[in-house]
N, C-alpha and C positions, 0 to 999 in steps of 0.2 A: 725304604720299605713301602711295599705297595699293598693296598686294602683291596681285597677281592670284593665284588659287588655280587650278592647272592638273593634268590628269590625267597618269597615267604614260603613257597611249597619246599624249598630246600631246607629250610629252618625246621619245617614240620616233618622232614624225614631223619632229623638228628636225634630220634628217640635213643636213649642210652647215653648221650654225650652230655656234657655240662659245660658251663661258661658264664661269663658275666657279661650282661647286656647294659650299655649306656644309651640312654635315649636323649634326643635333642641335640645332635652333635653338628653344629654349624661351623663353616670355613673348611679349613685343611683337615683331612681325616689323618693324615700322617702326623700332623701336630698334636691331634687328639691322642693317638696311640702312644706317642712319645711322652706326653704329659702324663697321662694316666700311669705308664710305666715308671716314669720319674716319680711320681707321687706315691705308688704304692712300694718302690723300692725305699724311698726316705722313711715310710711309716713301718717299716720292717715286716712288709706283708710278702713282698717277692724276695726270695732267699738265694743266697750263693751266687749272686750276680745274674741270674736268669731274668728273662723279660718275656712278656707275651709276644707271640710273633703269629703270622698266618690269620691276622684277624680279617674279619669280614663286615660289610655294611650291608643295611637293607632299609628300605623306606617302609613306613606304616602309619596311617594317619596323618600323612603330612609331615611327619618326623623323620629325620635320619638318625639311624641306630648304628652302634658298633657292638660287634660280638667278639669278645675276648675269650678264646676257647681254652679249657683246661686240658693241656698236654702233658705227656709223662715228662717232657724235659723242661716244663715249668714248675719250680719248687715254690709252694705257697704256704703261708701259714693262714689256713682256711678260717680259723676261728677269728683272726684279726681281720681277715677280709669281709667276714660276715658283719662285724662291728663297723668297719669302714663303710660298708654299703648302706647300712642303716643311717650312721651319721651325716652321709654325704646325698642321702636320697634326694633331698629338695634341690640340690645343684645338679646332680646327674641322672637322677631317675634309675639308678642301679637295681637291677633284678637279675635273678637266676634264668638261664635258659629253660630249665625244667619248669620253671613257674610261669615265664612269659607265653610261651607257646600254648599251654592249656587256657590260659586267662585272656589272652589277646588274639590268638589265630586259631581257636577252636580245637586245638589239640594235636598230638602227633599222629603220623599216618606212616603205614609201613608200605613197602614196594607193593605187597600182595594187594592192599587196599587200594592203591593208586591204580593198578591195572584193573581192578573190579570196577571201579566207580568211573573210570575214563577209557571207554571204548576207543580202540586204535582206529584212526580214519583210514581209508583205503588211499593207497599212494602208488601210481603207475610207474614202478621203476625197471620193471622187466622189459628189455627192449630199448632202453636209454642208454647214452654214453656211459660206460662203465667206470669212469674216473670216480673216485670215492668222493671227492669234493663236489662233483656234479650231483651225485646222488644225495649227499648230504643236504646241499641246497634245495633239491626238489622235496626232500622228506621235511626239511625245516619250513618251507613255504606251506606244505600241506598242513603240518601242525598249526602253524599261525593262522592260516585261513579257518581252522576250526576252532579257534580260541584257546589254543594250548601253546601259548607263546613261552611260558615258563619250561614246559617239556622240551621245546624246541631248542631253547638256550642249553638246558642240561644234556640233551642228546648231543649236541655239537661239541660241547666241552669234553664228554666221554669219548666221541669219536676221535677227536685230536690227541687224547690221552691214550687211546688203545694201541697205537703204533704197529698195527697189524690190519691188513686189509679185510680178512674174514672175520676177525673180531669186531671190526668196525660194521661190517654188514650185519652182523648179529645184534649189535646196539641198536642200528636202524630198526631191524625187525622187532624190537622190543617196543617201539614207539608208534609205528605205523603197520597196517597191514599191506604187505608188499604185493603188487598186482601188476598185470601186464598193461603196457600201452595198447595192446590190441582189445583189451577189456572196455576202454574209453569209448563210448559212442561218439561217433564224428556226426556233427548235426548236418553236414552236407550230404553224407552218405545216407542218413536217416531220411532226409527230405527227398532224395532221388528214388529210394526204395518205396517210399510212400506214394509218389507220383507213379511208379511203375506199376504198383499193386492196383492202380485206378485206370491203367489203360486196357 
């Protein structure tokens, strides 16, 4: 079982989703997932042999946290889980995703809000080698240089999952303002033009 690392921005885009967050997870995260699954099974909270899967990890305030997402194929006795969460809070710091994000991360954000609050940086892709991985690398570097490392990771993940060249280009266009390499001023040319004007 692999635990996916996600950013806090990705958590903040999970409005409408629910899950259990366990805080302060040291050591092997796979062992944590197995241990929590086993514990919830023994306590009659996980039903019909189902288990949490596709769990994610993130860091906040120096603490490693795990998100156990509530999915349709995970059958739960939610009442018992709520009691278990309260009884074990001192050990695991268990909380709901819908409580954690507003209280710890400043609330949920929508894609529309993200687009409004984070202007897309210019990225000279027109005229570059059209290989999608080359374009992805240039766009990713541009985002990171503008302090948007979380968006760079999210963009790369979406491009790899797109499976289509034109969809991938569309994804890049959601994160950066695609410009031409001809629009990027060359310092040497500017210097020569400036010298020419004084001749």
